[in-house]
C-alpha positions as CSV (number, residue, x, y, z in Angstrom):
1,X,0.0,0.0,0.0
2,X,2.9,2.3,0.9
3,X,4.5,1.9,-2.5
4,X,1.2,2.4,-4.4
5,X,0.5,5.5,-2.4
6,X,3.9,7.0,-3.0
7,X,3.4,6.4,-6.7
8,X,0.0,7.9,-6.9
9,X,1.2,11.1,-5.2
10,X,3.8,11.7,-8.0
11,X,3.1,14.3,-10.6
12,X,3.0,13.5,-14.4
13,X,6.1,15.5,-15.1
14,X,7.9,13.8,-12.2
15,X,7.0,10.4,-13.5
16,X,8.2,11.2,-17.0
17,X,11.5,12.7,-15.7
18,X,12.1,9.6,-13.5
19,X,11.5,7.2,-16.4
20,X,13.9,9.2,-18.6
21,X,11.6,8.8,-21.7
22,X,10.4,12.4,-21.9
23,X,12.5,15.4,-22.7
24,X,10.8,18.6,-22.5
25,X,13.6,20.4,-24.4
26,X,12.7,18.3,-27.4
27,X,9.1,19.5,-27.7
28,X,8.6,21.5,-30.9
29,X,6.3,24.4,-31.1
30,X,3.7,24.4,-34.0
31,X,4.1,27.3,-36.4
32,X,0.9,29.2,-37.0
33,X,0.2,30.7,-40.5
34,X,-1.4,34.0,-40.3
35,X,-4.2,34.3,-42.9
36,X,-6.4,37.4,-43.1
37,X,-10.2,37.2,-43.6
38,X,-10.1,38.2,-47.4
39,X,-7.6,35.4,-48.2
40,X,-9.7,32.8,-46.3
41,X,-12.9,33.9,-48.1
42,X,-11.2,33.8,-51.5
43,X,-9.8,30.3,-50.9
44,X,-13.2,29.1,-49.8
45,X,-14.9,30.4,-53.0
46,X,-12.3,28.9,-55.2
47,X,-12.7,25.5,-53.6
48,X,-16.4,25.5,-54.1
49,X,-16.3,26.7,-57.8
50,X,-13.6,24.3,-58.8
51,X,-14.9,21.3,-57.1
52,X,-15.8,18.6,-59.7
53,X,-19.4,17.6,-60.0
54,X,-20.1,14.2,-58.5
55,X,-21.5,11.5,-61.0
56,X,-22.4,8.0,-60.4
57,X,-20.5,5.2,-62.2
58,X,-23.6,4.5,-64.4
59,X,-23.7,8.1,-65.5
60,X,-20.0,8.1,-66.3
61,X,-20.4,4.9,-68.4
62,X,-23.4,6.3,-70.2
63,X,-21.6,9.6,-71.0
64,X,-18.6,7.6,-72.3
65,X,-20.8,5.5,-74.6
66,X,-22.4,8.7,-76.0
67,X,-19.0,10.2,-76.7
68,X,-17.9,7.1,-78.5
69,X,-21.0,7.1,-80.6
70,X,-20.6,10.7,-81.6
71,X,-17.0,10.1,-82.5
72,X,-17.9,7.1,-84.6
73,X,-20.7,9.1,-86.4
74,X,-18.3,11.9,-87.2
75,X,-15.7,9.5,-88.6
76,X,-18.5,7.8,-90.8
77,X,-19.7,11.2,-92.2
78,X,-16.2,12.2,-93.0
79,X,-15.6,8.9,-94.8
80,X,-18.9,9.3,-96.8
81,X,-18.0,12.8,-97.9
82,X,-14.6,11.7,-99.0
83,X,-16.0,8.8,-100.9
84,X,-18.6,11.0,-102.6
85,X,-15.9,13.5,-103.6
86,X,-13.8,10.7,-105.1
87,X,-16.8,9.3,-106.9
88,X,-17.8,12.7,-108.3
89,X,-14.3,13.3,-109.6
90,X,-14.1,9.9,-111.1
91,X,-17.7,9.9,-112.6
92,X,-18.0,10.7,-116.3
93,X,-21.1,11.7,-118.3
94,X,-21.9,11.9,-122.0
95,X,-22.2,15.4,-123.4
96,X,-24.8,14.2,-125.9
97,X,-27.0,13.1,-123.0
98,X,-26.5,16.4,-121.2
99,X,-27.5,18.3,-124.3
100,X,-30.7,16.3,-124.7
101,X,-31.6,16.9,-121.1
102,X,-31.0,20.6,-121.4
103,X,-33.0,20.9,-124.6
104,X,-36.0,19.0,-123.1
105,X,-36.0,21.3,-120.0
106,X,-36.0,24.4,-122.3
107,X,-38.7,22.9,-124.5
108,X,-41.0,22.2,-121.5
109,X,-40.3,25.7,-120.0
110,X,-41.4,27.3,-123.3
111,X,-44.4,25.0,-123.5
112,X,-45.8,26.7,-120.4
113,X,-44.8,30.2,-121.6
114,X,-47.7,32.4,-122.9
115,X,-47.0,34.2,-126.1
116,X,-47.7,37.9,-126.5
117,X,-50.0,38.5,-129.4
118,X,-52.1,41.4,-130.7
119,X,-55.5,41.6,-129.2
120,X,-57.0,43.4,-132.2
121,X,-55.8,41.9,-135.5
122,X,-57.0,44.2,-138.3
123,X,-54.1,44.4,-140.8
124,X,-50.9,42.8,-141.8
125,X,-48.2,44.3,-144.0
126,X,-50.4,47.3,-144.6
127,X,-53.3,45.3,-146.0
128,X,-56.6,44.7,-144.3
129,X,-57.1,41.1,-143.2
130,X,-60.0,39.1,-144.6
131,X,-61.7,37.3,-141.6
132,X,-62.8,34.4,-143.9
133,X,-59.2,34.0,-145.2
134,X,-58.0,33.9,-141.6
135,X,-60.5,31.2,-140.7
136,X,-59.4,29.1,-143.7
137,X,-55.7,29.5,-142.7
138,X,-56.5,28.5,-139.1
139,X,-58.2,25.4,-140.3
140,X,-55.2,24.5,-142.4
141,X,-53.0,25.1,-139.3
142,X,-55.0,22.7,-137.2
143,X,-54.7,20.1,-139.9
144,X,-50.9,20.5,-140.0
145,X,-50.6,20.3,-136.2
146,X,-52.7,17.2,-136.2
147,X,-50.4,15.6,-138.7
148,X,-47.3,16.6,-136.7
149,X,-48.8,15.2,-133.6
150,X,-49.4,11.9,-135.4
151,X,-45.9,11.8,-136.8
152,X,-44.2,12.4,-133.4
153,X,-46.7,10.4,-131.4
154,X,-45.4,8.6,-128.2
155,X,-42.4,11.0,-128.2
156,X,-41.6,14.3,-126.6
157,X,-40.2,15.8,-129.8
158,X,-43.4,17.7,-130.6
159,X,-44.6,19.9,-127.7
160,X,-47.6,22.1,-128.4
161,X,-47.9,25.3,-126.3
162,X,-50.2,24.9,-123.3
163,X,-51.8,28.3,-124.2
164,X,-52.6,27.4,-127.8
165,X,-56.1,26.1,-126.9
166,X,-56.3,23.9,-130.0
167,X,-59.6,22.3,-128.8
168,X,-61.2,25.8,-128.4
169,X,-60.1,26.8,-131.9
170,X,-61.3,23.5,-133.4
171,X,-64.7,24.1,-131.9
172,X,-64.9,27.5,-133.5
173,X,-63.8,26.2,-136.8
174,X,-66.4,23.4,-136.7
175,X,-69.2,25.9,-135.9
176,X,-68.0,28.1,-138.8
177,X,-68.2,25.1,-141.1
178,X,-71.7,24.2,-139.9
179,X,-72.9,27.6,-141.1
180,X,-71.5,26.8,-144.6
181,X,-68.2,28.7,-144.1
182,X,-67.5,31.9,-145.9
183,X,-68.7,35.3,-144.6
184,X,-72.3,34.1,-144.3
185,X,-71.9,33.2,-140.6
186,X,-71.8,35.5,-137.6
187,X,-69.1,38.1,-137.9
188,X,-68.5,37.8,-134.2
189,X,-67.5,34.1,-134.7
190,X,-65.1,35.0,-137.5
191,X,-63.6,37.7,-135.4
192,X,-63.2,35.3,-132.5
193,X,-61.4,32.9,-134.8
194,X,-59.1,35.7,-136.0
195,X,-58.4,36.8,-132.4
196,X,-57.6,33.3,-131.1
197,X,-54.1,33.1,-129.7
198,X,-51.5,32.0,-132.3
199,X,-50.7,28.3,-132.5
200,X,-47.2,27.6,-131.4
201,X,-45.1,24.6,-130.6
202,X,-41.6,23.3,-130.2
203,X,-39.7,20.7,-132.2
204,X,-36.9,18.8,-130.6
205,X,-34.5,17.5,-133.3
206,X,-31.4,15.3,-133.2
207,X,-29.4,15.5,-136.4
208,X,-26.2,13.5,-137.1
209,X,-23.4,14.8,-139.4
210,X,-23.7,11.8,-141.7
211,X,-22.1,13.7,-144.5
212,X,-19.0,14.6,-142.4
213,X,-19.5,18.2,-143.2
214,X,-17.3,19.4,-140.3
215,X,-14.6,16.7,-140.1
216,X,-13.2,13.7,-141.9
217,X,-14.8,11.1,-139.6
218,X,-12.7,11.6,-136.5
219,X,-15.7,12.9,-134.5
220,X,-19.2,11.5,-134.2
221,X,-20.9,14.8,-134.2
222,X,-24.6,15.2,-133.3
223,X,-26.6,18.4,-133.4
224,X,-29.3,18.9,-130.6
225,X,-31.7,21.5,-131.8
226,X,-34.9,23.0,-130.5
227,X,-37.0,24.9,-133.0
228,X,-39.7,27.2,-131.7
229,X,-42.5,27.8,-134.2
230,X,-45.3,30.3,-134.2
231,X,-48.0,30.3,-136.9
232,X,-49.3,33.7,-137.8
233,X,-53.0,34.2,-138.7
234,X,-52.5,34.0,-142.5
235,X,-50.1,31.1,-142.6
236,X,-49.8,29.2,-144.9
237,X,-51.6,31.1,-147.6
238,X,-49.8,34.5,-147.5
239,X,-47.5,34.4,-144.4
240,X,-44.4,32.5,-143.4
241,X,-44.1,30.7,-140.0
242,X,-42.0,32.5,-137.4
243,X,-39.1,30.1,-136.6
244,X,-36.5,30.6,-133.9
245,X,-33.7,28.5,-132.6
246,X,-34.4,28.1,-128.9
247,X,-31.6,25.7,-128.1
248,X,-28.6,24.4,-130.0
249,X,-25.5,22.3,-129.2
250,X,-23.3,20.0,-131.1
251,X,-21.6,17.2,-129.2
252,X,-19.5,14.1,-129.9
253,X,-21.7,11.1,-129.2
254,X,-18.8,9.0,-128.2
255,X,-17.2,11.5,-125.9
256,X,-17.1,11.3,-122.1
257,X,-16.3,14.2,-119.8
258,X,-16.1,14.7,-116.0
259,X,-19.4,15.2,-114.3
260,X,-18.0,18.4,-112.8
261,X,-17.5,20.0,-116.2
262,X,-20.2,22.1,-117.8
263,X,-21.5,21.4,-121.3
264,X,-19.9,23.3,-124.2
265,X,-21.0,23.0,-127.8
266,X,-18.2,21.9,-130.1
267,X,-19.4,24.4,-132.8
268,X,-20.6,27.9,-133.2
269,X,-23.9,28.3,-135.0
270,X,-24.5,31.0,-137.6
271,X,-28.0,31.4,-136.3
272,X,-29.0,34.5,-138.3
273,X,-28.0,33.0,-141.6
274,X,-29.8,29.7,-140.7
275,X,-33.1,31.4,-139.8
276,X,-33.0,33.5,-142.9
277,X,-32.5,30.5,-145.1
278,X,-35.3,28.6,-143.3
279,X,-37.6,31.5,-144.3
280,X,-36.4,31.3,-147.9
281,X,-37.1,27.6,-148.0
282,X,-40.5,28.1,-146.5
283,X,-41.3,30.7,-149.1
284,X,-40.8,28.1,-151.8
285,X,-43.2,25.6,-150.1
286,X,-46.2,27.7,-149.1
287,X,-49.2,27.8,-149.5
288,X,-48.6,24.1,-148.6
289,X,-47.7,23.2,-145.0
290,X,-43.9,23.5,-144.7
291,X,-42.9,22.8,-141.1
292,X,-42.3,19.0,-141.4
293,X,-40.4,19.5,-144.7
294,X,-38.1,22.1,-143.2
295,X,-37.5,20.1,-140.0
296,X,-36.9,16.6,-141.4
297,X,-35.5,17.2,-144.9
298,X,-33.8,20.5,-145.3
299,X,-32.3,20.8,-141.8
300,X,-31.0,17.2,-141.9
301,X,-29.1,18.0,-145.1
302,X,-27.9,21.5,-144.4
303,X,-27.7,22.3,-140.6
304,X,-23.9,21.6,-140.4
305,X,-23.2,24.0,-143.2
306,X,-24.1,26.8,-140.8
307,X,-21.7,25.5,-138.1
308,X,-18.1,26.5,-137.4
309,X,-16.0,23.9,-135.5
310,X,-14.4,25.5,-132.5
311,X,-10.6,25.3,-132.1
312,X,-10.5,22.8,-129.3
313,X,-12.8,20.5,-131.2
314,X,-10.5,20.7,-134.3
315,X,-7.6,19.6,-132.1
316,X,-9.6,16.7,-130.8
317,X,-10.4,15.5,-134.3
């Protein structure tokens, strides 16, 4: 008991000194960093704003999959664009087919185009028009158009204007014939026939240079030609048809060009001389219908006489 008591009355420092394990001289003082209020507040805000958001593992996996899908889609689109570019550069087209397509588009556009015509036809070339003569000419025009339609049936080579109203004119002509023709019928009906919109149509022609007019056989030249025809009131008895060249191109049927290149005709057309000669040829045929004769016979034989081969086409030949 005495020993326990003497031990319990010892202080903590005395016990440590007696054991020799504690050296008060070795105790280090902690350094205190002085931080003002502004620095502490700034550090706190930075920690909050820069702290990364917490996501679950499932959300992280889902985000990674979406990122991989987006990357794969971007790579696929880039590959498709590159393949399309290479295909476009390597693809070739036939200029003849391009010319045919362009001619057809122009023909259909003009088919829907309404012609400007005089609303009060009273005289032509200084002479008073005979209403009965106009009715007779309009009847002949209808017959010629019916013949052309039969010749070019099941093709798009003959395109009648949408505003020609052939059925309406035919009904008026039939009514005029029912009254015996001549000037015996109602003058208002004859006037309506004369005032009817002019009959117009387009002819899409493809003509080959079978005579080798422009070359010695080195090129397989084909002319793609759209004729726009308007029939005046007194055609074919005392007037000529109005013929214009609405589209023209000459191509080599066997040629292939890059799809990126635009179409260029191999020849230059002397259009003014051609139209003038068409008028002269028509003058020799009227008062008979002349359109088919001009389009199928004369143009086939003479169209290339009004063409001048361009320099690059001459070098190709």
